[in-house]
N, C-alpha and C positions, 0 to 999 in steps of 0.2 A: 277285555281288561285293559289292554293297551290303549284302545280307543277312548275309554272313560278317563284314563289318566291324561291323555292329550286334551280332551275337552275341558277337564278341570284346570290344566295349565293355561289354556287359552283364556278361560274365564278369569283366572287370577291376573294375567297380563292385562286384560281388558279393564279390570277393576283398578289396577295400578295406574293405567293410562288415564282413565276417567278422573281418578282422584287427583292426579298430577295436573290435569287440565283445569280442574276446579280451583286448585291452589294458585295457578297462574292467573286465572280470572279474578280471584279475590285480591291478589297482590297488585294487579294493574287495572283496578276498576275506576281509576281516575287519572287524569293527565299528569299531575305532579308525580304520582307513583310510577307511571309509565316512563316519564322523563328520567327519574332516578334509576329505574331499571336499565334503561338504555345507557345511561352514563356509567353505571357499574359494569355493564357488558363491555363498553369501550375500554375501561380501565383494566378489567380482568382478562379480556379476551382479544380485543382488537389490536392493541399495541403488542402485547407479548407474543401472540400467535402470528400476527402479521409480520412482526419484526423477525421472528424465528424463520418464517418462510422466506423473507427478503434477504436474510443474512447469507453472504457468500464470501468468506475470506479465502480467496483463491491463492494457493501456494504451489501452483504447478512449477516443478523444478526446472524444466527447460522447454524450449520451443525450437523447432527445426525450420530454419530459414535458408535451406540449401538452394532454393530457387533464386535467391538474391545473387546477382552477378558479382564477379570478382572486383569490379570497379566500385560497386556499391558497398554500403556499410551495414553489417548485420546489427551493430549497436543501434544505429538510427532506426532500422526496421523494427527492432525490439521496442524502442521507445514508442513508436507509432502504434504498434500492436497492443502494448499495455494500456495506452490511453483509450484505444477502441474497446478493449476488453472491459475496462472499468466504467467507461462513460456510456457506451452503446449497448454492449452485451449484458453487463451487470447494470444495476442502478447506482448512480452516483449518490451516495447517502449523506455525504458531509454537509450538504446544503438544503436538505429536505425540510419543508415547513411542517407544522404540527399535525396537519390532517393526513399525512402519510404514515402508515404503520411503522415504516423503517425509521421514523423520527426518534423512536425509543432506543435505537441502537447507538452504541458508542465505540465498540471495538472495530467494526468494519469501517466506519468513517475515518477513524484514526489510521487504520492500516492503509486505506486508499490515499489519504493525505500524505502519508510517509512515502508511498510509491512516487507520487507526482513531485514531491520535493527533491527526491534523488534524481529523477529524470531531468528536472529543471537545472540542477547543478551540473550534471554531465553534459547536457545539451549546450549549455553556455561554454563549457570548456572545449567541446568539439568545434563550436562556431569560430573559435580563435585559431583553429588549425587549418582552416580551409582557404584555398586559393581559387578564384574564379576568373574566367576569361571575359574580356570586353568591359563588363560593368560589375558592380558589386550587388546586383539585385538579389542573387541567390544567398549571398552572405548575410544581407539584411534580413532575408526571409528566415534563415535558421536562428539568427539572433532574436528576431521577433518571436519565434517559437519558444525560445528559452524564457523570454519575458512573459509570454502568455502562460507558461507553465508555473511561473512564480506568482501568478494571480491567487488571491486568497481562496481557499477550498470551500468556504461556507457561505458563499454569496448565491442567493436564489433569485431575488428580484430587486432587493434594495441594497444600497451601499452599506457595508458593515459599520462604518463610522457615522453615517447619517441615514437614518431609516426613512427620511422623507425624500431621499434622492434615489432615483432609479439607477440600476447598474446591470451590466451584462452578467449572466449567471456563470458560475465557475465551470459547469459542464460545457457551456457554449464556448468559453475561452479555450478550454482544453481541446475541443473539437477543431478549432481554428489552428491550434498548435500542431495537432496531428496532421492536418492537411499540408502545412508548411514542411513538416518533416518528410512526408511522403514525396512532395514535390522536390525537395532537396535531394533525396535519394535517386530520383529520376534524373536530376541534373548531373549527378555523379555518373550514372549509367551512360548518359549522352555526352559525357566528357566536357560539359560546360563548366564543371568545377572539378577540382582535384584535391584529394586528401593525401598528403604525403605522410605515409605511415613509417616514421623513423623513430629512433630512440627519444628524440627531443619531444615530439608530439605525444608519444605514449607517456613520457614523464609528466607532462602538463595535465593530461587527462587523469592519470593516476593520482596526481596531487589533489585534484578536485574530489576524487573518491575518498582519499585519506582525510581531507577536511570534513567531508560529510560524515564519515565514521567518527571523527573526533567530536563533532557536534552531537552525535547520538550518545557518545560516552558521557559528555558533559551533562546532557539532559538526564541520563540515567543516574549518574552520581548525585546530582542535585535532588532527585526524587528520593533516592535511598537515604540521603542525609536528612531531608526534611520530613519524610513520611514513615520511615521504618520505626520510629519511636511511638507512633500512634497505634492504638489497639487495632483499628482498621484504616487502611489507606485507600480511600475511594478513587484517588487519582492514579493509582499504580497501574491499573489496566489500560488507562489512556496512554500513559507514557510507554508502557510495554508494547502496545500494538502500533503506536505511531512509529516507534523506532524499529520494530520488526518489519513494518512496511518499508521503511528506508532501507533496511538491511536486505529485504527480499529483492527490491529493485537493484541494489548494488550487486547482489549475488548474480542475477541474470546479466547485468551489465558486464561484470568481470568475465563471464562465460563468453559473451559475444565479442568483447574487446580481445579476449584470448584468440579468437578466430580472425578478427580484423588485423591483429598484430602478431599473428603466429610466427611469422618469419623473424621478426625482431626478438621475440621471446626465446625462440629456438637458438638463434645465433648468439644471444647473450647468455645462454644456458639458464634461463629464468622460468622456463615453462613449468617445471615441476613446482617451484615456489608459488607460481601463479595459481596452479591447480590446488595446492594446499590452502591458499588464502580463500579461494572460492568454496572449498569444502567446509572451511570453518564457518563461513557465512551460511552455508546450507544447514549446518548443525543448529545455528541460531534460528533459522526459519522453521526447522522441524519441531521446535518447542511449541507444544500446544497444551498449556495447563488449563484445567477445568475452571479454576479460579486463580487469578493473578494475585500473589501474596508478596508483600514487601516487608518481610519479617526482619527482625534485628539480625545483624551479621553474626552475632555470637549465640543466637537462639537455636537450641537443638530441636525444638518442636515445630516452629514455623519456618518454612522455606523462604528464600528470597529469589523470586524468578527474575527480577530486574538484574540482580547481580550475575545470575547464570547467563542471561542474555549478553550482559556487558563483557563477560569473559571472552566470548567468541568474537565480539567486535574488537576488543583490544588485541586479541591474537591476530586478527586479520590486519588491523592497522599496523602492527609491528612488522608483519611480513611484507606488506606493500611499501612500507617505509624503507626496508632493506632493499627491496627491488628498485626503488627510486634512487637510492644511494648509488647503486651500480649503474643504472641508466644515466645518471648525471656524471658518471666517470670519477666519482670521489674515491680516494684511496683509503679513506678511513675504514676501519674494521667494522663491518655491519653486525658482527656477533656481539 
């Protein structure tokens, strides 16, 4: 009895398979139809599925660089690590041409772009705090790293302003920047260069972070003002992930600056405030909405994820500003 049921089931499966094969043959019995079928497959499967496989918005909260010597900088090591992670270990998606499945992505490219923008800002600030022996070669190298990180994120083969002009790719420029950062950290270890970690230098680097957060707040406010009145805001996710990428990098930078400048923060009784600021950015990074919505501020039905992200950024900016007031020796009440 069981054997007969199995044979009947196999027969039905075979019939379904044969009928399906016949349908495919009829549908693609000419080149035009076959071309249309392949095109439909590309649209419906290649980009969505390939993009889904390629997408990796990495929000790892912390990294251990305990092997870095006391003379070296954990912040610089972090910058080099993040570049390697996004360019070499992951795929750099912001500059991919149309024949890559990840070309269809927009959240990951924006997140990666935001990371590099924050790294460029802080690297530039660090380069102004360095002193080197004999010549300024190493200083020029880290300044060059900051410049390379400021390179547009969407260049693949041609210059963004002139499609007939060849240009280095974004990923190639960032790889060069990473090497210069690694070489600079080696120079610190070999004591060819010195980074005087005092209140003044922390003040200047922290000021660069504050300016970066202020830029993020401005971008978010502009998008809320311009897009929240629309029924759907298709740019909301771009703005959200670009600024979350910035915030993510700043969060990790604050953690590593907290270690590079631990003695300063402890002596000035600012370590707890620094930790609170870092935690606020971590809260912003942990936001993972299924769909980014830029609803009206007074709308009880539609959320506004941009405003939620902005809250944590403003909170951090205020704390870091108070820290800088104290680092700068100002007597004005920071409260």
